[in-house]
N, C-alpha and C positions, 0 to 999 in steps of 0.2 A: 753552333749547336742548341737543340733546346734544352732547356734547364729541366733535368730528370730528377732533381732533388725531391719534389714532391711525390712524384710517382713511386720514387723508391721508400718514402715513408708510408705509403700505403701498401707496399709490398710485403711486409712483415705480418701485420694484420691479416692480409688476404691469405699468406701463407698457412698461417693457422686455420682460418676458415676452410681452406681446402683440404688441410689434412683431417679436420673433423668431417666433412662430407666424405672424404676417401674412405674413412673407415667404415661408412654405410655401404659404399659401394663394393667394399671387399666381403661383405657378410651377408647383405640382405638377398632372399631370393630372388631370381631372375636377374637383378641388377648385378649379382656376382657369379651368375654362370660362366663356366669356363668355355660355353658355345660362343660368347660375346669377347671378341678380342680385347687384349687387355689395354692395346691404346685408344680403342673407342671409348672405354669405360674410363681410361684416365682423362679424356678430352670431355667427356659428359660431366665427369664430377668438375673438372674445372670452369665448364661453363656454368654448371650449378652455382659453383661457389661464387663466380662474378655477379650472377643473378641476386643471391642472396647478401652479397656483402654490401649493396647499395642501401639495405634496408636495415642494417644494423645500427643501433644507436651509436651516436658519435662518440660517446665516452667508452664504448665497448671496442671502438677500433683505434685505439691507442696502444702502441706495443711498449709494454713495460720494460724499465733497464732492468736488464739481467745479463748475466755471463754466457758464454757459448753452451756450456752444459746446463745451465738453467732453460736456455731456449730449447734445446734438446729434449729437455722433460716434459716442458709444455707442449712439444708438438707430438710427443708421445701421448701425453694426455688426451690431446684433442683428437686422435685416431682410436685411441680407447673409447671414447665418449661414440662416436659412430659406429666402433665394433660392437659394443655393448646393445645399441639399438638393433644393429643388423642382426646380430646373433640372437636376441630374444624374438625378434620377429620371424625368425626363420624355425624356432623351436616347434611349433604347431605342425609343420610339414614334415619335420624328423619323427614328431609322434606318430603322425600317420603312416610313415614308412616303417616304422617300428612294429605298428599293429599287423601291417602287411607282410612284414618278415616272419612275425609268430604265425601268421596262418599258413604263409607259404611253407614254411619248416614243416607244418604237421600234414600239410598236404603232399609232402614229398617233393616239392618242386625246388630244393635248394640247390639241386642239379641242374636246374635249368635257369641259369642267371644271367643278367645282360647289364652293360656297362650302363651307369647312369652319370651323366657328365655334369648335372647339379651338385651331387654329392661326392663327385671324384672316386665311385666305387660301384663294386659288382653288386645288384640286388636280385633276387628273384622277381620272378614277374608280378605277383600279387604285391610285392611291396613296391616296385616301380608304379604299378598302377594306382595305389592309394596316394604315393607320393604326388604323382600329377594331379591326381584328382584335389589334393590338399592345394596344390600350387594354383590349378585352375579356380577353386574356391577362392584363395587369396586375392586373385587377380580380380573377380566378378566383386568381390566386396570392397574394391579399391584399397587394398594392401599397401601396394607399391606407393599412392600417392599419401596414404596417412602416415607411412614412415617418412617419407620427405616432408610432410608437414611436421611431424614430431621433431624431426632434425633441425627444420626451421626456426621451431618453437624455443629450441635449446640455445640459441643466439639471443633470445631476449631474456630468458631466465639464468644464463651463465656466461660471464664475459671470457674471452679467449684467453687461455691460459690458467682459468681459476678451477679447474675440475683436478680435485685432491682425492686421497685414496680413501677418505670417507664417504665420498659419493659412489664409489663403486657398488652396482646393484646388485649384492650376492644375495641378499634376501629374495629379491625378485627373480633371480633366475632359479633359486632352488624352488620358488613356489611354482615358477612355470614348468620347471621341471618334473617336481611332483602331479602337477594336474596334467602333463602329459603323459607320464607313465600311466596314470589313471586311466585317461581316454583311451590310450593304445590297447589297455587291457579289456577295456569295455567294449571297444569297436572288434575286437579280435576274438572275444568271448563266444559268441555265436557259433562261429565257423568252429572253433577248437572244440566246443561241446558236441556239435553233431558229428564232427571226426572222431572223437572219444566213443559216442555210441556206435559208430560203424565200427571201431576197433574191437569192442564188445561184441557186437553181431558177428564179425568176422572168425572172432574166438570160437563162437558157440559152432559157426560153419565148419571151422577147421576140424572141430572135435565130432562132429556128426557126420561130415562128408569128407573123410580125410582124402580122397581122390582128386578134390578141387583144389588148385594150385592158389592157395589164398594169398601169395605174394603178388602175383600178376592181377589177380582179381581187386585186391585189396588196393593198389594204389589207384587204380580208376575209380573206385568206389570213394576213396577219400578225396579226391580232385572235385569228380563230380557234386558229392555230398557239400562240400567246403565253397566250392564257387556258387552253388545254387543259393545257400544260406546267405552268402554275400550278396548276391544280386537283391536278394529279398530286404537285405537290411540295408541298401543303400540311402534311402530316405532318412531313417534314423542316424547312419553314419555322416550324412550330410548336416542334419541338425547339430550333433555333437562337435563336429568339425568347425561349422559356422559359429558356434557359441563360443568353443575354446579360442578361436582366432578373434572374435572381438572381445571377449575377456583380456587376451594378452594385449592388443592394441589398446584398452583402456588402462591397463596397467601400466603400460609405457607412458601415457600422457600423466599418469598420476606422478611417475616416478620423475618425469622432466619438470613438473611443476614443482616438486619436492627438493629441487637440487639448486635451489637460488643461492647465493652467496656475495657477499659484497667484496671480498677480497680475490687476489690472484695467487697463482701457485708461484712458488720462488721468491 
């Protein structure tokens, strides 16, 4: 039988690499879609781990001596690195969905909801529209490739098992969430503003012409007014969306460059 000792010595470090890659494939938009079969995602993550492993520096491919509990902690830390990258990269799409949800709710479209497999939740039509617009912009600007490049860069800056609690990007997550909330409000503000004006106008109509069924007429006015403003504001939304995504990916690059460490966990 062939000697498997050398292969087994490489299996432990590769498993840590696989866990880091798997974290990205569990949270990154498109890569983490429930439409993609789980078996395919696992095989794709394993193939990417094999491709990356050969480029990792030799001193990073040494499995540290540790107990079983410490190895489990290191594997969890590796998954956490990829999960942080994928989660942060997906926040711009969630912000777009939030903006669409705000607009759709004011347009009285909350009753017309559809299942979104990307978020595993029911969204109104405007929220789904802006979410998939965000996904399209993310793909066109090379978002998935950039996320994988950021992941590959972590193997140069951080050894396997070297991720500690102090490396968790809490400030980055809070900053991206704050910016995303601001972008969502800015994107939804024109439609909400015109709907508010329509509400005031329908109030005058109700007082001056009581025979008009304001409820039935008002819903149509809110939808037409909100969708018209949304169509006119698409170019501005595209600029805000693209700038927010680029800023988020740049912040991810900066975070990866700042997590260098000379030691290992455990």
